[in-house]
C-alpha positions in Angstrom: -23.0 -17.8 39.6 -21.2 -14.9 38.0 -17.8 -16.6 38.8 -18.2 -19.3 36.1 -18.6 -17.0 33.1 -15.8 -14.8 34.4 -13.5 -17.8 34.7 -14.5 -19.0 31.3 -13.6 -15.7 29.7 -10.3 -15.5 31.5 -9.3 -19.0 30.4 -10.1 -18.2 26.8 -8.0 -15.0 27.0 -5.1 -16.9 28.4 -5.4 -19.7 25.8 -5.5 -17.2 22.9 -2.5 -15.3 24.2 -0.5 -18.5 24.5 -1.3 -19.5 21.0 -0.5 -16.1 19.6 3.0 -16.3 21.1 3.8 -19.4 19.2 3.1 -17.9 15.7 6.1 -17.2 13.5 6.0 -15.4 10.2 6.7 -17.6 7.1 10.2 -17.7 5.8 11.3 -15.6 2.8 11.1 -18.5 0.5 7.4 -19.2 1.5 6.3 -15.6 1.4 4.9 -14.4 -1.9 7.2 -16.6 -4.1 7.6 -15.2 -7.6 7.2 -17.6 -10.5 9.8 -15.6 -12.4 12.6 -16.2 -9.9 13.9 -14.8 -6.6 15.3 -11.6 -8.0 12.2 -10.6 -10.0 11.2 -6.9 -9.7 8.4 -6.7 -12.2 6.0 -9.3 -11.0 2.9 -9.4 -13.3 4.6 -6.8 -15.5 6.5 -9.8 -16.9 3.3 -10.6 -18.8 3.5 -7.4 -20.8 5.2 -8.3 -24.1 5.1 -6.4 -27.4 2.4 -8.8 -28.7 0.3 -8.2 -25.6 0.5 -4.4 -26.0 -0.5 -4.6 -29.7 -3.4 -6.9 -28.9 -4.6 -4.4 -26.2 -4.1 -1.4 -28.6 -6.5 -3.1 -31.1 -9.2 -2.9 -28.5 -9.2 0.9 -28.6 -12.1 2.1 -30.7 -13.1 5.6 -29.4 -10.0 7.1 -27.9 -11.9 8.0 -24.8 -9.7 8.7 -21.8 -10.7 7.5 -18.3 -9.1 9.2 -15.2 -8.1 6.4 -12.8 -6.9 8.7 -10.1 -9.0 10.9 -7.9 -8.2 14.6 -7.7 -8.1 15.7 -4.1 -9.7 19.1 -3.6 -11.6 21.1 -1.0 -14.9 21.0 -2.9 -15.1 17.2 -3.4 -18.1 15.3 -1.8 -17.4 14.2 1.8 -19.5 12.2 4.3 -21.2 14.2 7.0 -18.8 15.3 9.7 -15.7 14.9 7.6 -13.5 17.6 6.2 -10.8 17.7 3.6 -7.3 18.4 5.0 -3.9 17.7 3.6 -0.9 18.0 5.8 2.6 17.5 4.4 5.5 16.5 6.5 9.0 17.7 5.7 11.2 14.7 5.6 14.6 16.4 5.6 15.9 19.6 7.2 18.7 20.7 4.9 18.2 24.4 4.7 20.0 25.9 1.7 20.8 22.6 -0.1 18.0 23.1 -2.7 19.3 26.5 -3.9 21.4 27.2 -6.9 25.1 27.5 -6.1 26.4 31.1 -6.6 29.9 31.6 -7.8 31.8 34.8 -7.2 33.5 36.5 -10.2 
């Protein structure tokens, strides 16, 4: 009796593995095409024209500034069991290349 559910699960796994092997990523021309052309680097930034900036500036009434970033610090609220920890990784090991060159007189 237990054999039938086990066989069913095994057949589903084999079928899903076989279909996953047939998937291919879309070509570059189909992946995120830009309406501004192939070499576009700005994306939606192309919408920002001087008229758009002036129109947006007219919406400012109070001069209030909103911080959109979040300052990471040890005292910020964290969920229970979590701790704040920043670990930086050195990406290059060029000792002495960041020092000012000394010339002898």
